[in-house]
C-alpha positions in Angstrom: 65.4 30.7 6.3 64.1 28.5 3.6 66.8 29.4 1.3 69.4 28.2 4.0 67.7 24.8 4.4 67.4 24.3 0.6 71.2 25.0 0.2 72.1 22.6 3.2 69.8 19.9 1.6 71.6 20.3 -1.7 74.9 20.2 -0.1 74.1 16.9 1.6 72.8 15.3 -1.5 75.7 16.3 -3.9 78.5 15.1 -1.7 77.9 11.4 -2.3 77.9 12.1 -6.0 81.5 13.5 -5.7 82.8 10.6 -3.8 84.9 8.5 -6.2 84.5 5.1 -4.3 82.9 3.9 -1.1 85.5 2.6 1.3 83.3 1.7 4.2 81.6 -1.8 4.7 77.9 -2.2 5.4 76.2 -4.8 7.6 72.5 -5.3 7.9 69.8 -8.0 8.7 67.0 -8.7 10.9 66.4 -10.4 14.5 63.9 -12.8 15.0 62.7 -15.6 17.5 62.9 -19.4 17.1 59.6 -19.3 15.3 60.8 -16.8 12.7 58.9 -13.8 14.2 60.6 -10.5 14.1 61.8 -8.8 17.4 61.8 -5.2 17.7 64.1 -3.4 20.2 66.7 -5.7 20.1 70.3 -4.3 20.9 72.8 -5.2 18.2 76.4 -4.2 18.9 79.3 -4.3 16.2 82.9 -4.2 17.8 86.1 -3.9 15.9 88.6 -6.5 17.3 91.6 -4.4 16.5 90.5 -0.9 17.4 87.8 -1.9 20.1 85.3 0.6 18.5 81.8 -0.5 19.3 78.7 0.7 17.7 75.0 0.1 18.8 71.9 -0.3 16.9 68.3 -1.2 18.1 66.1 -3.2 15.6 63.0 -1.2 14.3 59.4 -2.4 14.3 60.3 -4.9 11.6 63.1 -6.3 13.4 65.7 -4.9 11.1 69.1 -3.2 12.0 71.8 -1.8 9.7 75.2 -0.6 10.2 75.6 1.9 7.2 79.5 2.5 7.8 82.1 0.4 9.3 85.8 0.6 8.8 87.0 -2.6 7.1 88.6 -5.1 9.3 87.8 -8.1 11.8 84.3 -7.7 13.7 82.3 -9.3 16.4 78.4 -8.7 16.2 76.3 -9.3 19.2 72.5 -9.3 19.6 71.1 -9.1 23.0 67.6 -8.7 24.7 66.6 -9.5 28.2 64.8 -13.0 28.3 66.7 -14.2 25.3 70.1 -15.8 24.8 72.7 -13.6 23.5 73.8 -14.5 20.1 77.4 -13.5 18.8 78.7 -13.8 15.3 82.6 -13.8 15.3 85.6 -13.7 13.1 83.6 -11.5 10.6 86.3 -9.8 8.2 84.7 -7.0 6.4 86.3 -5.6 3.0 86.0 -2.0 1.8 82.7 -1.6 -0.1 81.3 -5.0 1.1 77.6 -5.3 1.8 76.9 -8.1 4.2 73.7 -9.4 5.8 73.7 -11.3 9.0 70.4 -12.5 10.6 70.1 -13.3 14.0 67.7 -16.0 15.6 67.5 -15.7 19.5 66.4 -18.5 21.7 64.4 -18.0 24.8 66.3 -18.2 28.0 65.1 -19.4 31.3 64.8 -17.1 34.3 68.2 -16.0 35.5 69.9 -18.0 32.8 72.4 -16.3 30.6 73.6 -18.1 27.6 75.8 -16.9 24.7 75.5 -18.7 21.3 78.7 -18.3 19.2 78.5 -18.5 15.6 80.9 -18.1 12.7 79.2 -16.7 9.7 80.4 -17.3 6.2 80.8 -13.8 5.1 81.3 -14.8 1.3 77.8 -16.3 1.3 76.2 -13.5 3.2 77.2 -10.6 0.9 74.5 -8.9 -1.3 76.8 -7.6 -4.1 76.8 -9.0 -7.7 80.3 -8.2 -8.2 82.7 -10.8 -9.3 86.1 -10.6 -8.1 88.6 -11.6 -5.5 90.1 -10.2 -2.3 93.6 -10.5 -1.2 93.7 -10.1 2.6 96.7 -8.7 4.7 98.2 -12.0 5.5 98.5 -12.8 1.7 99.8 -9.5 0.8 102.4 -9.9 3.5 103.3 -13.7 2.9 103.0 -14.2 -0.9 106.3 -13.8 -3.0 106.5 -10.5 -4.8 109.8 -11.0 -6.8 112.7 -8.4 -6.7 110.7 -5.2 -6.7 108.2 -6.2 -3.8 105.3 -4.3 -5.6 101.8 -5.5 -4.4 100.2 -5.0 -7.7 102.2 -8.0 -8.9 99.8 -10.1 -7.1 96.8 -9.1 -9.2 97.9 -11.1 -12.3 97.6 -14.4 -10.1 93.9 -13.8 -9.3 91.1 -15.3 -11.3 90.0 -13.4 -14.3 93.4 -11.8 -14.9 96.4 -13.0 -17.0 99.4 -11.9 -18.9 99.7 -9.5 -21.9 98.0 -6.9 -20.0 94.5 -8.8 -20.0 92.1 -8.1 -17.2 88.8 -10.1 -17.6 89.5 -9.8 -21.3 90.0 -6.0 -21.2 93.0 -3.8 -21.5 94.6 -2.1 -18.6 93.4 1.3 -19.5 89.8 0.1 -18.8 90.7 -0.8 -15.1 90.1 2.0 -12.2 92.6 1.8 -9.4 91.7 3.5 -6.2 93.4 3.9 -2.9 91.3 4.6 0.2 88.6 5.5 -2.4 90.6 7.9 -4.5 91.4 7.3 -8.1 95.1 6.9 -8.4 95.6 5.9 -12.2 98.7 7.2 -13.6 101.7 6.2 -15.7 104.0 6.6 -12.7 105.0 2.8 -12.6 104.9 1.2 -16.0 103.2 -1.9 -17.1 105.0 -5.1 -17.6 103.6 -8.3 -19.6 101.8 -9.1 -16.3 99.1 -6.8 -14.8 101.0 -4.3 -12.6 98.8 -1.5 -12.8 99.1 2.2 -13.7 99.5 3.8 -10.4 100.8 7.1 -8.9 103.3 5.9 -6.4 105.1 2.5 -5.4 102.8 0.2 -3.4 104.6 -1.6 -0.6 103.3 -4.9 1.2 104.0 -2.9 4.4 101.4 -0.3 3.3 98.5 -2.2 2.2 96.0 -4.2 4.2 93.8 -5.5 1.6 93.6 -5.7 -2.2 90.2 -6.0 -3.9 89.9 -7.0 -7.3 86.5 -6.6 -9.2 86.7 -8.1 -12.8 83.0 -7.6 -13.8 79.9 -5.9 -12.8 81.4 -3.4 -10.6 78.9 -1.5 -8.3 77.9 2.0 -8.9 79.8 3.2 -5.7 83.0 1.9 -7.1 83.3 4.9 -9.4 84.3 4.8 -13.1 85.9 1.8 -14.8 84.5 -1.5 -16.2 86.8 -3.1 -13.7 88.2 -2.3 -10.3 91.3 -2.6 -8.2 90.9 -1.1 -4.6 93.6 -0.5 -2.3 93.2 -0.2 1.5 96.1 1.2 3.4 97.0 0.1 6.9 95.6 1.8 9.9 96.6 1.6 13.6 95.0 -0.5 16.3 94.9 -0.5 20.2 98.2 -2.3 20.4 101.4 -0.9 19.3 103.1 -2.9 16.5 106.1 -2.3 14.3 108.6 -4.0 11.9 111.9 -3.5 10.3 112.7 -4.9 6.9 115.8 -5.3 4.5 115.8 -7.3 1.3 118.7 -7.7 -1.3 118.6 -8.9 -4.7 122.2 -9.4 -6.1 123.1 -10.8 -9.7 125.8 -12.7 -8.0 123.2 -15.6 -7.3 121.3 -15.0 -10.7 121.8 -16.8 -13.9 123.6 -15.4 -16.9 121.2 -13.6 -19.4 120.4 -15.6 -22.7 121.4 -12.7 -24.7 124.8 -12.3 -23.0 125.4 -16.0 -23.5 124.6 -15.6 -27.1 127.0 -12.7 -27.7 129.7 -13.8 -25.2 129.4 -10.9 -23.1 129.9 -10.7 -19.2 126.9 -11.1 -16.9 124.9 -7.9 -16.3 125.3 -6.8 -12.6 122.3 -5.8 -10.6 122.2 -5.0 -6.9 118.8 -3.9 -5.3 118.7 -2.9 -1.7 115.2 -2.3 -0.1 115.0 -1.3 3.5 112.7 0.5 6.0 110.3 0.1 8.8 106.8 0.7 10.1 104.9 1.4 13.4 101.3 1.6 14.4 99.4 2.1 17.5 96.9 4.3 19.4 97.0 7.9 20.0 93.8 7.7 22.1 92.7 4.2 23.1 89.5 3.1 21.3 89.4 6.3 19.5 92.3 7.6 17.6 95.3 5.7 15.7 98.2 6.2 13.6 100.5 4.4 11.0 103.9 5.5 9.6 105.9 3.5 7.0 109.3 4.5 5.4 110.1 2.3 2.5 113.4 3.2 0.7 115.5 1.5 -2.1 118.9 1.8 -3.5 119.4 0.4 -7.1 122.6 -0.2 -8.9 123.2 -2.0 -12.3 125.9 -2.5 -14.7 124.8 -3.2 -18.1 126.6 -4.5 -21.2 125.6 -1.6 -23.8 126.5 -0.9 -27.4 126.4 2.4 -28.8 127.2 3.6 -32.5 130.4 5.1 -33.3 132.4 5.9 -36.4 135.1 3.5 -37.8 138.8 4.6 -37.7 138.6 5.2 -41.5 135.3 7.2 -41.4 136.7 9.5 -38.7 139.3 10.5 -41.1 136.5 11.4 -43.8 137.2 8.2 -45.7 133.8 6.4 -46.2 133.8 2.8 -47.7 131.6 0.5 -49.6 131.7 -2.7 -51.5 130.5 -2.3 -55.3 127.1 -3.9 -55.9 126.4 -4.7 -52.2 124.7 -2.9 -49.4 126.8 -2.2 -46.5 125.6 -4.7 -43.5 127.0 -5.6 -40.1 128.7 -8.9 -39.5 125.4 -10.6 -38.2 123.5 -9.7 -41.6 122.3 -12.2 -44.1 124.9 -10.8 -46.3 127.6 -9.0 -44.3 130.3 -6.6 -45.3 132.6 -7.3 -42.5 133.5 -10.2 -40.3 133.3 -10.2 -36.3 136.7 -8.4 -36.5 135.7 -5.6 -38.9 137.8 -7.1 -41.7 136.0 -6.3 -45.1 134.6 -9.5 -46.9 135.1 -8.2 -50.3 136.9 -5.5 -52.6 136.4 -2.1 -50.9 136.0 1.3 -52.6 136.4 4.4 -50.7 135.7 8.1 -51.1 137.0 11.0 -49.1 134.3 13.2 -47.7 136.6 16.3 -47.9 138.8 15.9 -51.0 136.7 13.8 -53.4 133.2 15.4 -52.7 134.9 19.1 -53.7 132.5 21.1 -51.5 134.3 24.2 -51.0 132.9 24.8 -47.5 133.9 21.2 -46.5 137.5 21.0 -47.2 138.8 19.3 -43.9 137.8 18.5 -40.3 135.9 21.1 -38.5 137.8 23.7 -36.5 135.1 23.9 -34.0 136.9 22.7 -30.8 134.1 20.8 -29.3 133.2 18.8 -32.5 136.9 18.2 -33.1 137.6 16.8 -29.5 134.2 14.8 -29.9 135.6 12.9 -33.0 139.2 12.5 -31.8 139.4 12.4 -28.1 136.0 11.4 -26.6 134.3 9.0 -29.1 135.5 5.7 -28.2 136.9 3.2 -30.7 134.7 0.7 -32.6 135.0 -2.8 -30.9 131.7 -4.6 -32.0 130.8 -5.1 -35.7 127.4 -6.7 -35.0 125.7 -3.4 -35.3 126.0 -0.5 -37.7 127.1 -0.9 -41.4 130.4 -2.5 -40.6 132.6 -0.3 -42.7 131.7 3.2 -41.6 129.7 2.8 -38.5 130.0 0.0 -35.8 129.4 -0.3 -32.3 131.4 0.3 -29.1 130.5 -2.4 -26.4 131.1 -1.4 -22.9 129.7 -2.1 -19.3 128.1 1.1 -17.9 127.2 1.7 -14.4 123.7 3.1 -13.7 122.9 4.2 -10.2 119.1 4.3 -10.6 117.4 3.6 -13.8 114.8 6.2 -15.2 112.6 3.7 -16.7 112.0 5.3 -20.0 108.5 7.1 -20.2 107.6 6.1 -17.0 109.5 6.0 -13.6 109.4 2.1 -13.2 110.9 0.3 -10.1 114.6 0.6 -10.9 115.2 3.7 -9.0 116.7 5.2 -5.8 113.5 5.7 -4.0 112.6 7.3 -0.7 109.1 7.2 0.4 107.3 8.4 3.7 103.7 7.1 4.2 101.4 7.9 7.0 97.7 7.6 8.1 95.6 8.8 11.0 92.1 7.7 12.1 89.9 9.5 14.5 86.5 8.2 15.7 84.8 11.5 16.6 81.8 9.8 17.8 79.5 6.7 17.1 78.3 8.0 14.0 81.2 10.2 12.7 84.8 9.0 11.5 87.8 11.1 10.2 90.8 9.7 8.4 93.7 11.0 6.6 96.4 9.0 4.6 99.4 10.2 2.4 102.3 8.9 0.5 105.3 11.2 -0.2 107.9 9.9 -2.6 111.2 10.8 -4.3 112.8 8.9 -7.1 116.2 9.7 -8.3 117.8 8.2 -11.3 120.4 9.1 -13.9 120.3 10.3 -17.5 122.5 7.7 -18.8 125.7 8.4 -20.6 126.1 6.9 -24.1 130.0 6.6 -24.2 132.4 5.6 -21.3 134.0 9.1 -21.7 130.5 10.8 -21.2 128.9 12.1 -18.0 125.5 11.3 -16.6 122.7 13.8 -15.8 120.0 13.3 -13.3 116.2 12.5 -13.4 114.0 13.2 -10.2 110.3 12.3 -9.6 108.4 13.7 -6.8 105.0 11.8 -6.7 102.4 12.5 -3.7 99.1 11.2 -2.8 96.8 12.8 -0.2 93.4 11.4 0.9 91.1 12.9 3.7 87.6 11.3 4.5 84.9 12.2 6.8 82.2 9.5 7.2 78.9 10.5 9.0 75.8 8.1 9.6 73.0 10.5 9.6 70.5 7.4 10.3 70.6 3.6 9.6 69.3 4.5 6.1 71.4 7.7 5.3 75.2 7.5 5.0 77.3 10.7 3.8 80.9 10.2 3.0 82.8 13.3 2.1 86.3 12.5 0.5 88.9 14.8 -1.2 92.3 13.6 -2.6 95.1 15.0 -4.3 97.6 13.6 -6.5 100.7 15.5 -7.7 103.9 14.6 -9.5 106.8 16.7 -10.1 109.6 15.8 -12.7 112.9 17.5 -13.1 115.8 16.5 -15.5 119.3 18.1 -15.5 121.8 17.3 -18.2 125.6 17.3 -17.3 125.9 20.8 -18.5 123.3 21.9 -16.0 125.1 20.1 -13.2 128.2 22.4 -14.1 130.2 19.4 -15.2 131.7 21.0 -18.3 131.9 24.6 -17.8 135.2 25.8 -18.9 136.2 22.8 -20.6 136.5 22.6 -24.6 
């Protein structure tokens, strides 16, 4: 029996160590009278305005109370004791991991008199954490402009202590720990631009996030690793059913022409981004269980002016040219070999790769059908002499269609996205709360062809995030949070050959 108790004690003690970041808020303080003397036995009640969940604590012999774990949100706190006026703190907005101290001072009431004193507390002045940072609440997440991609992490670079060129309180982005509902989601899934946009596993929609908390210095121990913190809290349901539908479109028809397109006289690049979806949230069991569901999709299409290297007409016949005493260079070089139309700017000397080199194994064009057709049928002609060496290698400029851009080494935000998000919260009892959240995403893009006569392949990404948390208040001084999270990402690429585009073709 003794061994059993030891194992149970070790389990309870070790669980908080495994927690990645504390997500609940804590509120404590004292209750006294007009003279400052503490009052034991006072009933202090916390009520979540949105969910209606109430928790009651009695002050101890020192007049102290403590709510060790409260779900972030808007609260009302009330202190009542027979013979005293009831005092209420309203409009108290709690953030994840926040520690707030609220002290009550009760006034004596006359016999039969019931008086309620309403006070608005300044939570920013009542907090006990030494962390430096900022909180972006839901109303700002929903209202502030996010640009074309609507990624919430774009808001971070506008907060104090952050800036451009990947600066986060003077630190590089890789020193920043990003968590969502207490689980670290650092990943290269979405790339980082000049402004801080984070390294996270999935796309972060403004309809998904209820709060963004930024800690630029002195991160608390319960905030997990990283010298700086970005904490995302997903939305949860309330006692009222709420929902919304959204659709946004960004089209290049209303955009200015790119500077480089102006420089080279190229047509304006075409972009058409459609983002659409909807969310709904409400109660499963009133004052006890709640749900939230969000679908956020995107269709992305662009037509880019692209230049690929090709052989000139002479080089395709095996005739390679050069100007004696001069290095071959394009028309935009300091000492060009050709003009913009590809005409040589000096006396040209040439040699034939097949007849002049006198290699017995290289006497003519290859007889392999694939390579012969590649050079004679599929390779487009040179029409841009601003690249290559001008005489033998030049460029073919064309406007290519891209239905979903893979984004290089990371996925980026220019893909065709399908995302499903969900969250369920269940208040098991006044001291136990269970929550589950997830994001399942699929991103499709193309392996972009290099020539107009080429074919596209496909790139597909499957990032998922799951979080389960059980919060238990064992006593006013002992809190246990058990949290388990899973981040997974699948990646599949298929070339045109794997898509059966070219089987049986020469």
